[in-house]
C-alpha positions, 0 to 999 in steps of 0.5 A: 934264088926262089925261082917260082916266086921270081917267075911269078913276080916278073913282068917286062919293065919299060918305064923306070924311075930315073935312078942309076943302078949302082956300079957294084950291082951292075958288075954283079949282074954282068958276072952272073951273066958270064957264068950262067951257062946253058945246057948246050954249053955254047960260049957267049959274051956279055957287056953292060952298055950305056947311052952316054958312053956307047950311044945305045938306045931304045925308043920304048924305054923311059927312065934308064940309059943302062943296058945289058947285051949279049952276043953268040956265034950263029951255030946250031942251038944258039937261039935256045942257048942264048934264051936260056942264059939271058933268062937266068940273068933276067931272073937274077937281076930281078932278085936284086930288085932290077927291072928288065925287058927283052928287046929284039927289034925296038932298039938302035941295033947298029949302035948295039952291034958296034958297041958289042964288037960284032964280028963275022958269024956272031949275032946280037939276039936281044938286049935288056934295059937295067933299072929300078921300075917306076911306080906307074907305067907310061901310057905307051907301055900300058898300050903295048902290054894291052895290045899283046895281052901280056898278062895272059897265057894259054891253058895247061892242056893247050901246051902240054901233052901226054905221050902224043899230041893227041892227048892233052896233059892235065896237071894232075897227070904230070907225074910230079912235074906240075911245077916245072911245067907251070913255070914253062907256061908262065914264060915270056915270049916275043909278042906273047906267041908262047911257041913252046909245046911239050910232050911227056913221054915216061921219064923224057920231056920233049920240047917242040916249037910251034912256028909262027910266020915271020920269025926266021931271018937268015937262018936265025929263028927268034922263036927258038929264043923263046924255047930257050926261055921255056927250057930255062924255066923248066930247069929252074923248076926241076932245081927247086924240086931237087930233080936232075935232068940231062939234055939231049937232041934226039927226035923221038919220032912223035907225029907233030901237028903242022908247023911244029918242030922237035927241038930237044929232050930232057931226061929226068934222072 
């Protein structure tokens, strides 16, 4: 896959043209989700669900009744792991011409959890519709995108830093990591909050979360899913540059702004 092209092209799709996705394509996407993996190597389970057979639905989706859903054990780093694996699957679906959007709240959650057979200690963080995008967005979708400024992103120097949070990073000073960082900048996030912050520290790339209020419930941090998406985009960029990196969790002790928390580190090989 050409990750740069896919990431630049992708948008959230909530309005579909009514065509059913072929069974073979759905199984292809499901197979990819099951093997996509994540840098924490946490197991997850995925299913293709439909309104007709499983009773699942979302009031913001028009023109398709097919969804992909995943569940994972609520353990440390499950949020990032799930975000990473789901975003890889979303990009793969796009490579097949299939539209998607992340849905965490605007859905019949009880129906999805029942269809996924949720058991103790498991969570169903998000789902996505699968379908062929309509030529024109619905009025509701257009209003939703306008409300969250879906097509805008913070600038490079607002998200990335050189050695410490006191020194914003310019693209020309990124040491060959301009592409992976730009793909991070383009990542989708809940209500477009863009909670990732990244500090370049020699060969180490430290990921942080800038918290917004209202995203932590029962120990589950929805914005860490967004961090997982950003980590996925970074890894995709490294792959396109034929660079390798190793993930670790070891707080470097860099002084953080208020409401900012260390998450993980990629060491470039």
